[in-house]
Structure formats: structure tokens, C-alpha cells
C-alpha positions in Angstrom: 116.1 -134.1 69.5 114.3 -134.2 66.2 116.4 -136.5 63.5 118.5 -133.3 61.8 119.6 -131.4 64.7 121.2 -135.2 65.4 122.7 -135.1 62.3 124.0 -131.8 62.8 125.0 -133.0 66.1 127.4 -135.3 64.6 128.7 -133.5 62.7 130.1 -130.8 64.5 130.9 -132.4 67.8 133.7 -134.9 66.1 135.1 -137.0 69.0 132.5 -135.4 72.1 129.7 -136.7 70.0 131.0 -139.9 70.8 131.1 -139.0 74.7 127.4 -137.9 73.3 126.6 -141.4 72.4 127.8 -143.0 76.0 125.2 -141.1 78.2 121.9 -142.2 78.9 119.1 -141.7 77.8 118.0 -139.5 80.6 120.5 -136.5 79.8 121.5 -136.9 76.1 119.1 -135.1 74.2 119.5 -131.6 76.5 123.7 -131.8 77.2 123.5 -132.3 73.2 121.4 -129.7 72.6 122.9 -127.4 74.8 126.3 -128.3 72.9 124.6 -127.7 70.1 124.1 -124.3 71.1 127.3 -123.9 71.7 128.9 -124.7 68.9 126.7 -122.0 67.3 127.5 -119.4 69.3 130.9 -120.4 69.0 130.9 -120.4 65.5 129.9 -116.7 65.5 132.1 -115.3 67.6 135.3 -116.6 64.6 133.6 -116.2 61.9 136.8 -113.4 62.1 136.3 -111.8 57.8 132.9 -110.2 59.5 134.4 -106.8 61.4 134.2 -107.9 65.5 131.4 -105.0 66.5 129.3 -107.5 63.8 130.1 -110.6 65.6 128.7 -108.2 68.9 126.1 -108.0 67.8 124.6 -111.6 66.5 125.9 -113.1 68.9 123.8 -110.5 71.7 121.1 -111.7 69.7 121.7 -115.6 69.3 122.1 -114.4 73.0 118.7 -113.1 73.8 116.9 -116.0 72.3 118.4 -118.5 74.1 117.8 -116.9 77.1 114.5 -115.6 76.2 114.5 -111.7 76.3 113.9 -111.6 72.6 111.2 -113.6 70.2 112.7 -111.0 67.1 114.3 -113.4 63.8 117.8 -114.0 63.7 118.7 -113.7 60.1 122.9 -115.1 59.9 122.4 -115.6 55.8 126.0 -113.1 56.0 127.4 -115.3 58.8 126.5 -118.3 57.0 127.5 -117.9 53.6 130.8 -116.8 55.7 132.0 -120.0 56.7 134.3 -122.0 55.4 132.9 -125.3 56.7 129.5 -126.6 55.8 129.0 -127.9 59.3 129.3 -125.1 60.5 127.1 -123.4 57.7 124.3 -125.6 58.5 124.9 -124.7 62.2 123.9 -120.6 61.7 121.2 -122.4 58.8 119.0 -124.3 61.8 119.5 -122.3 64.6 115.6 -121.8 64.4 115.3 -125.3 65.0 117.6 -125.6 67.2 115.7 -122.5 69.8 112.7 -124.4 68.8 113.7 -127.3 70.6 114.6 -125.5 73.8 111.3 -124.4 73.9 110.0 -128.6 73.7 112.3 -129.2 77.1 110.7 -128.9 80.9 111.7 -125.8 82.5 114.2 -127.1 85.2 116.5 -128.0 82.4 116.3 -125.2 79.9 117.0 -123.2 83.1 120.3 -125.4 82.9 121.1 -124.5 79.7 119.5 -121.0 79.8 122.2 -120.4 82.6 125.8 -122.3 80.5 125.0 -120.6 77.6 124.9 -117.2 78.9 128.2 -117.8 80.7 130.0 -118.8 77.6 128.5 -116.5 75.6 129.9 -114.5 78.1 133.3 -115.5 77.9 132.8 -115.1 74.2 131.8 -111.1 74.4 135.1 -110.5 76.4 136.8 -112.7 74.1 136.2 -110.9 71.3 136.4 -107.5 72.6 139.7 -108.4 74.1 141.4 -109.4 71.2 139.5 -106.6 69.2 142.2 -105.9 66.1 145.2 -108.8 67.0 147.2 -110.3 64.7 150.0 -111.9 63.9 151.8 -108.9 63.5 149.5 -107.8 67.1 150.1 -110.5 69.6 147.6 -109.6 72.6 148.4 -111.5 75.7 146.0 -111.9 78.2 147.7 -110.3 81.3 147.4 -112.8 84.3 146.9 -116.5 85.4 144.0 -114.6 87.1 143.0 -113.4 83.9 143.7 -117.3 82.3 141.7 -119.1 85.1 138.5 -116.6 84.5 138.5 -117.6 80.7 139.0 -121.8 80.8 136.0 -121.5 84.1 133.9 -119.1 81.2 134.3 -121.5 78.5 134.3 -125.5 80.0 134.3 -124.7 83.8 131.1 -124.0 84.1 129.5 -126.4 81.3 131.1 -128.8 84.4 129.4 -127.0 86.7 126.7 -127.6 84.3 127.1 -131.5 83.2 126.9 -131.8 87.0 123.6 -130.2 88.1 121.6 -131.9 84.8 123.2 -135.2 86.1 122.8 -135.4 89.4 119.1 -134.7 88.8 117.8 -137.0 86.0 120.8 -139.7 86.5 121.5 -139.8 90.3 119.3 -137.3 92.3 119.1 -139.9 95.8 122.6 -141.1 95.7 124.7 -139.6 98.7 127.4 -137.7 97.7 129.9 -134.4 98.4 127.3 -131.9 96.3 129.8 -129.5 96.9 133.2 -131.3 96.3 131.2 -132.5 93.5 130.5 -129.3 91.8 133.4 -128.5 91.7 135.7 -131.1 91.1 133.3 -130.2 87.7 134.2 -127.2 87.1 137.9 -128.0 87.9 137.0 -130.7 85.0 136.4 -128.9 82.8 138.8 -126.2 82.9 141.6 -128.6 82.8 140.0 -130.5 79.2 140.0 -126.0 78.0 143.6 -125.6 79.7 145.1 -128.9 77.6 143.2 -127.2 74.9 144.9 -123.6 75.4 148.5 -125.5 76.0 148.3 -127.7 72.6 147.3 -124.8 70.1 149.5 -122.2 71.6 151.2 -121.9 67.6 148.1 -121.3 66.1 146.3 -119.0 68.1 149.8 -116.9 68.0 149.2 -116.8 64.6 146.2 -115.5 65.4 147.4 -112.9 67.3 146.5 -114.2 71.0 148.1 -115.5 73.9 146.9 -116.9 76.1 149.3 -117.7 78.5 149.5 -114.6 80.9 151.5 -111.7 79.7 152.9 -111.0 83.3 154.5 -114.8 83.8 155.8 -114.2 79.9 157.5 -110.9 81.2 159.8 -112.5 83.7 161.3 -114.7 81.7 162.3 -112.5 79.1 160.0 -113.1 76.4 157.0 -111.9 74.5 153.9 -113.1 73.0 156.4 -112.8 69.6 159.0 -114.3 70.6 156.9 -117.4 70.9 156.2 -117.3 67.4 160.2 -118.4 66.6 160.6 -122.2 67.5 163.8 -121.9 68.9 162.6 -120.4 71.9 160.8 -122.9 73.0 164.0 -124.1 76.1 163.6 -120.6 77.6 159.7 -121.0 77.5 159.8 -124.9 79.4 159.4 -124.0 82.7 156.4 -121.6 82.7 154.5 -124.1 79.7 155.4 -126.9 82.2 154.4 -124.9 85.1 151.1 -125.1 83.1 150.5 -128.7 82.1 151.1 -129.2 85.8 148.8 -126.5 86.4 146.1 -128.7 83.5 146.9 -132.3 84.6 146.0 -131.4 88.3 142.7 -130.3 87.2 141.7 -133.0 85.2 143.4 -135.4 88.6 140.3 -133.0 89.6 138.2 -134.7 86.9 138.9 -137.9 87.7 138.5 -137.9 91.6 134.9 -136.5 89.7 134.4 -140.1 88.2 135.5 -142.1 90.6 133.0 -140.8 93.4 130.1 -140.9 91.0 127.9 -144.3 91.3 129.2 -147.1 90.4 126.4 -148.1 88.6 126.1 -145.2 86.6 128.8 -146.4 84.3 128.0 -144.3 80.6 128.2 -141.4 83.2 131.2 -142.8 84.4 132.7 -143.7 81.0 131.5 -140.5 79.4 133.6 -138.4 81.4 136.7 -141.0 82.0 137.2 -140.8 78.3 137.9 -136.6 77.6 140.1 -136.9 80.9 142.5 -139.7 79.2 142.2 -138.2 76.0 143.8 -135.3 78.1 146.2 -136.9 80.3 147.9 -138.8 77.0 147.5 -135.2 75.3 149.6 -133.6 78.3 152.7 -136.1 78.0 152.9 -135.8 74.8 153.2 -132.5 75.0 155.7 -132.4 77.3 158.5 -133.8 75.1 157.6 -131.7 72.4 158.6 -128.3 70.4 155.1 -126.3 71.5 156.1 -123.6 69.7 156.2 -125.5 66.4 153.3 -124.7 64.3 154.1 -127.6 61.1 153.3 -130.4 64.6 150.8 -129.9 66.0 150.6 -132.0 68.7 146.9 -135.1 68.5 146.2 -138.5 69.2 145.6 -140.6 66.5 142.0 -142.1 65.9 143.2 -145.2 66.8 145.0 -143.8 70.4 141.8 -142.5 71.4 139.7 -146.1 70.2 141.8 -147.9 72.6 141.8 -145.4 75.3 137.9 -146.4 75.8 138.7 -150.0 74.6 140.8 -150.4 78.2 138.2 -148.4 80.3 135.3 -150.7 78.9 137.3 -153.7 79.5 138.9 -152.7 82.6 135.4 -151.2 84.1 134.2 -154.1 85.9 137.7 -154.0 87.8 137.5 -150.8 90.3 141.3 -151.0 91.4 142.2 -151.6 87.2 140.0 -148.6 86.3 140.8 -146.0 88.6 145.4 -147.2 87.5 143.8 -145.7 84.1 144.9 -142.4 84.8 147.4 -140.4 87.0 149.0 -137.7 87.1 152.3 -139.1 87.0 151.5 -140.7 84.1 153.6 -139.0 80.7 152.4 -141.8 78.5 153.2 -141.9 75.4 
């Protein structure tokens, strides 16, 4: 990846850049490029100042370029000008450079990248259509747990699949592994990280008119999505919310099993998997004791705590027993 795109990756990927840096060189450029393209499609989908129809059209044009079904130049000038953050504006302004980089990777890697972006953009399309017209005064919720599970697959579970296939191809191609289990756990790994984000961001999403908690499950508690705007309703929501925290934690546990099933010599990949799992577990622990409907008190793992988690994982890596104890589904760390 050229220097300009690498700099852009650093500006837009925040904590993921730390994970990316530790990955082996054999997969770092491909995973970094896939992330840049996914962040670009996400920026297009999230430009709320523009009508949904315009965003869907722009997303479709970008999807066609990524999949190689169109060579039409992209004009994202209006989208770029609508961005409040310079890094997201730069993503749109540099899309042709990122697409040119996609043309330079091997055919097999390009297929991997295209497959994951096809699924992600399909999920973004569905999200835009599902929440069209949503506002704080007109909150739209997902209907069922199946819809939420499908959403976490489309925007993150597929990333676990992509990560597994590309690392399998380049980092440990000859390792004797149960590929079916590895792939299933990789998908759950991605779903778990996304579910943690959804549960943490519940108050902010509600104020954007989106409720990812299933409406049918809320109704059983006598709650509507609008009721979740009031922090006083948190005790009533708590049983359902904690059930979803349990599901997120179970997915993270599958991710931890995934991490520990990888060859021990692949320390870089294992660390790159461990860090988001440990951060996710830390976040779940904090969400269990917070009023998760209070928009003024967003749960977040501090940068210092993040560095400590990373340091401990590196320090304990030579000691398999201690390393495996870094994560426990029953852990309520604060």
C-alpha cells in the first residue's frame, strides 16, 4: 500500500490501526485495504445530510467499482464536501487511489476482498432502506433477534470469515486445523465485536432514530423504542439488555477459542485477534454496571487501559496457561 493510503488508514482506523500494525506483512496490506474500502462505503452510507436515495445510488456505484462490474469514474465531490471530519473527506477524495490499489493485489486476494465488501455493502443498503425516515421522534427498530443476527453477520461476521480465509492462505496454509470450526468461530468473533458496539452505542443510535434491539422483545417488557430515550426505564430494560450482553460475551468466547486454536508460532495474528476481544470483554463488564440509557455517560475503555491490556497480552504470551486466562466469559473486570 502506498504511503498516502497508509497515512489515511492511520487517520481513519483509530484503535484498529494498532491491531493492523502487529499483523504479519503477508496479510497487512490486504486487510488494511479492505478496511479502507469498508470505511469509505460506511462514510457514504452515513452521510445523513444527503437524501437516502442519493446515498444508495453512490453506494451502488462504489460497490460496482469494487466488484469490477463497472469502470465508470466516481464523482464523490458532494459527498466529500458534506463530511464534518477531514479524514472521512479524504477517504472519499482518495477512492480512486484505493481502487487502483485493489487492482494490484493477487487475483485470489482480490476475490477475498470483493466478497467481504459485497456482503458489507449489501448490509449497508439494507440498513439505509430499513431506517429511511427514522428520527428521534420516529424511532424504527429491528423486528426480531433474527434480523439483528443477520445484521451483525452482514457488517462484521463476514469480516471474521474474510480474516480467516486470508490468514489461512498466507500465514498458516499448512497448519492442521478444523477449518469448519475455525470459520464458524471467526464469524462469531466478528458478530461479537459488532454486538458489543451496538449495545454500547444504544443511546446514540436511538437519537438518530435507530433501535437495533428487537422490537418484539421490547414489547414483551412493555417497552417501545421511544421509551428507551428515558434513562429511568433502564431497570425495566435490564433483563433484556443483559441477555444480549450474554450473547455478545458468548460470541467473544468463540473468538477467544478461535484465537487459541491458531498455531502458537503465529504470535502476531493471535495478538491481533486477542486485543479486540479483551477490549470487548472489558466493555461488556462496564456495560453490566452502567445505566446504558444515559446518553451523557458513554461507556468507553480508556487509552491507558487499552495500553495495559495490550501490554499484559504481550508479557504473558510466553506462558500459555496465564495467556489463556486473560479472557473469561464470567469476567466482570472494571
